[in-house]
C-alpha positions in Angstrom: 90.8 48.0 -227.9 94.2 48.6 -226.3 94.5 48.0 -222.6 95.9 50.7 -220.4 99.4 50.3 -219.4 99.9 49.0 -215.8 101.8 52.1 -214.7 99.1 54.4 -216.0 96.3 52.5 -214.2 98.3 52.5 -211.0 98.9 56.2 -211.3 95.3 56.9 -212.0 94.2 54.9 -208.9 96.8 56.8 -206.9 95.4 60.2 -208.0 91.8 59.0 -207.3 92.8 57.8 -203.8 94.5 61.1 -203.2 91.4 63.0 -204.2 89.2 60.9 -201.9 91.6 61.4 -199.0 91.7 65.2 -199.6 87.9 65.3 -199.8 87.6 63.4 -196.5 90.1 65.8 -194.8 88.4 68.9 -196.2 84.9 67.7 -195.2 85.8 66.6 -191.6 83.6 68.5 -189.2 85.3 71.4 -187.4 85.2 71.5 -183.6 82.4 73.5 -182.1 83.5 76.6 -180.1 82.3 77.8 -176.7 83.6 81.0 -175.1 83.5 81.3 -171.3 84.0 84.2 -169.0 82.4 85.8 -165.9 82.5 88.9 -163.6 82.2 91.3 -166.5 80.6 94.8 -166.7 81.3 97.8 -164.5 81.0 101.5 -165.0 84.2 101.8 -162.9 86.4 99.7 -165.2 87.3 99.6 -168.9 88.2 95.9 -168.7 84.7 94.9 -169.9 85.3 97.0 -173.1 88.5 95.0 -173.7 86.9 91.6 -173.2 83.9 92.5 -175.3 86.2 93.6 -178.2 88.0 90.3 -177.8 84.8 88.2 -177.7 83.5 89.8 -180.9 86.5 88.4 -182.8 85.8 84.8 -181.6 83.0 82.6 -182.9 80.5 80.6 -180.8 78.1 80.9 -177.9 79.3 82.6 -174.8 78.9 80.9 -171.4 78.8 83.9 -169.1 79.7 82.7 -165.6 77.7 85.2 -163.5 78.1 88.7 -162.1 77.2 90.2 -165.5 76.4 93.8 -164.6 77.8 95.5 -161.5 77.0 96.6 -158.9 73.5 95.2 -158.5 72.3 93.7 -161.8 69.5 96.3 -162.0 68.0 97.6 -165.3 70.0 100.8 -164.8 73.3 98.8 -164.4 72.6 96.8 -167.5 71.7 100.0 -169.5 74.7 102.1 -168.3 77.4 99.6 -167.6 76.8 96.4 -169.6 75.1 97.6 -172.9 77.8 100.0 -174.1 80.4 97.2 -174.1 78.7 93.8 -174.1 75.2 94.7 -175.3 75.7 93.6 -178.9 76.8 90.1 -177.7 73.5 89.3 -175.9 72.2 87.0 -178.7 75.3 84.8 -178.2 75.2 84.7 -174.4 74.1 81.7 -172.4 74.2 83.1 -168.9 74.4 81.6 -165.5 73.4 83.9 -162.6 75.8 85.4 -160.1 75.2 86.9 -156.7 75.3 90.4 -158.1 72.3 89.6 -160.3 70.4 89.0 -157.0 71.7 92.1 -155.2 68.4 94.0 -155.6 66.5 91.0 -154.3 65.7 89.1 -157.4 67.5 88.3 -160.6 64.4 89.2 -162.8 66.3 91.7 -164.9 69.0 89.3 -166.0 66.4 86.4 -166.4 64.4 88.6 -168.7 67.4 90.0 -170.5 68.9 86.6 -171.4 65.5 84.8 -171.7 66.4 82.3 -168.9 63.9 80.0 -167.2 62.9 81.5 -163.8 64.9 78.9 -162.0 68.1 79.9 -163.7 69.1 76.4 -164.6 68.9 74.8 -168.0 70.9 72.8 -170.6 71.7 72.9 -174.3 74.0 71.4 -176.9 77.2 72.7 -178.5 78.2 70.4 -181.3 78.3 66.9 -179.9 78.6 68.2 -176.3 75.9 68.4 -173.6 76.3 71.7 -171.8 74.6 72.5 -168.4 74.1 75.9 -166.8 73.4 75.8 -163.1 72.3 78.4 -160.5 74.7 78.6 -157.5 72.6 81.2 -155.6 71.4 78.4 -153.3 69.5 80.5 -150.8 67.4 82.0 -153.6 66.3 78.8 -155.2 65.5 76.3 -152.5 69.0 75.0 -151.8 71.7 73.1 -153.6 71.9 70.1 -151.4 71.3 66.5 -152.3 67.5 66.1 -153.0 67.0 69.9 -153.7 64.9 70.8 -156.7 68.0 71.7 -158.8 69.9 68.6 -157.7 66.9 66.4 -158.8 66.7 68.3 -162.1 70.5 67.8 -162.7 70.2 64.1 -161.9 67.4 63.8 -164.4 69.1 65.9 -167.1 72.3 63.9 -166.9 70.2 60.7 -167.3 68.4 62.0 -170.3 71.7 63.1 -172.0 74.3 60.4 -171.8 76.6 62.2 -174.2 80.2 61.1 -174.5 81.2 64.7 -173.5 79.6 66.9 -170.9 80.4 70.4 -169.6 78.7 72.3 -166.7 79.1 75.8 -165.4 77.9 78.0 -162.6 79.1 81.2 -160.7 80.5 80.3 -157.3 83.6 78.1 -157.4 83.7 74.6 -156.0 87.5 74.9 -156.2 89.4 78.1 -156.2 92.7 79.5 -154.8 91.3 83.0 -154.9 89.9 85.4 -152.3 86.5 83.8 -152.1 88.0 80.3 -152.1 86.4 76.9 -152.5 82.9 76.0 -151.4 81.7 72.6 -150.3 78.1 73.8 -150.9 78.5 72.6 -154.5 79.9 69.2 -153.7 76.5 67.6 -154.4 76.6 69.0 -158.0 80.2 67.9 -158.4 79.4 64.3 -157.2 76.5 64.0 -159.6 78.6 65.2 -162.5 81.5 63.0 -161.6 79.2 59.9 -161.5 78.0 60.8 -164.9 81.6 61.1 -166.1 81.3 64.8 -167.0 84.5 66.3 -168.3 84.7 70.1 -167.6 83.3 72.6 -165.0 83.6 76.3 -165.4 83.1 78.9 -162.7 83.7 82.6 -161.8 83.2 84.6 -158.6 86.9 84.9 -157.9 88.4 87.5 -160.3 91.3 85.5 -161.7 92.1 82.7 -164.0 92.9 79.2 -162.7 93.0 75.7 -164.1 92.8 72.6 -161.9 93.9 69.1 -162.7 91.0 66.7 -162.9 89.4 66.1 -159.5 87.1 63.1 -159.5 87.7 63.0 -163.2 86.5 66.6 -163.9 88.9 69.4 -165.0 87.8 72.8 -163.7 88.5 76.4 -164.6 87.9 79.6 -162.8 87.4 82.4 -165.4 86.5 85.5 -163.5 88.5 87.6 -165.9 85.6 89.5 -167.7 86.7 93.0 -166.8 85.3 94.1 -163.4 88.6 93.9 -161.5 91.3 91.5 -160.4 91.5 89.6 -157.1 94.8 88.1 -155.9 95.3 84.4 -155.7 96.3 83.0 -152.3 97.9 79.7 -151.3 97.3 77.3 -154.2 94.7 74.6 -153.5 95.6 71.0 -154.1 95.2 70.3 -157.8 95.7 73.9 -158.9 98.0 73.8 -162.0 98.2 77.4 -163.1 96.9 80.8 -161.9 96.9 84.4 -163.2 95.5 87.4 -161.4 96.4 90.4 -163.6 95.0 89.6 -167.1 91.6 90.1 -168.5 90.5 87.6 -171.2 88.3 84.7 -172.1 88.6 80.9 -172.2 88.1 79.4 -175.7 87.0 75.8 -175.8 87.1 73.8 -179.1 84.7 71.0 -178.5 85.3 67.8 -180.5 83.1 64.7 -180.5 85.6 62.8 -178.3 87.7 65.6 -176.7 88.4 69.2 -176.4 91.1 71.9 -176.6 91.3 74.9 -174.2 93.0 78.2 -174.5 92.9 81.3 -172.4 92.9 84.2 -174.8 94.1 87.5 -173.3 92.9 90.9 -174.2 94.9 93.0 -176.6 98.3 94.0 -175.2 98.6 91.1 -172.7 100.6 88.0 -173.1 99.5 85.5 -170.5 97.9 82.3 -172.0 97.2 78.7 -171.0 96.4 76.0 -173.5 96.0 72.2 -173.7 94.0 69.3 -175.0 92.2 66.3 -173.5 89.9 63.5 -174.4 86.5 63.0 -172.9 86.0 60.2 -170.4 
């Protein structure tokens, strides 16, 4: 039997190695996607129709950062103001509760609509990431201070999920250069998340977009750009990197096992954007 020529064998090995490399590239897992936005639906604005149209073009669950149906989060508000624009997206929504959900006294309508636990706080997974939704309506849930029921739950949840990458969100901003501004009320949450080496915090309440440099290791975003209205930004807070107060849109997060990419995606006809990439801690 004749032996294959050396050059032929080498070429064959090269082709095989190339096929294996191509296969490994083609089968690499794609990043999981999470969409985030808050302060959304109003019968007095068409901004929510614009953000809903945008969200329908993007894959992944949607972290809604509170104030979902204006003015009072009632069944009538949801039926008349939320459902015509965002109603079809309900199966994808992972909501946190805003102050307008409690305007009628309780947030029962939103809790039932989005099948939330009565407390309004819970956690879930997106790809390799651990994602936590908190309730920042502290007076309605027994407080947010150290030792409160939600603080103790968050402490236990972080201990049970020591993922490489962690993201949390709630409605009222811990840090914001907007009209409502920053609130130290949520410092106990921030401190727990920082000690657990969480990576990202998302918030709404102020109706603008803002990105902060990592504070205690956590990069935070205000994404109150869901369509209700715009609020102006004021004197930039320390750590504020970029702000925009005239563009509706959503924040798209590509969540990889060891890092993430972010991009603010504007509604049709608008050009503002903000994008970057980072590794988990």
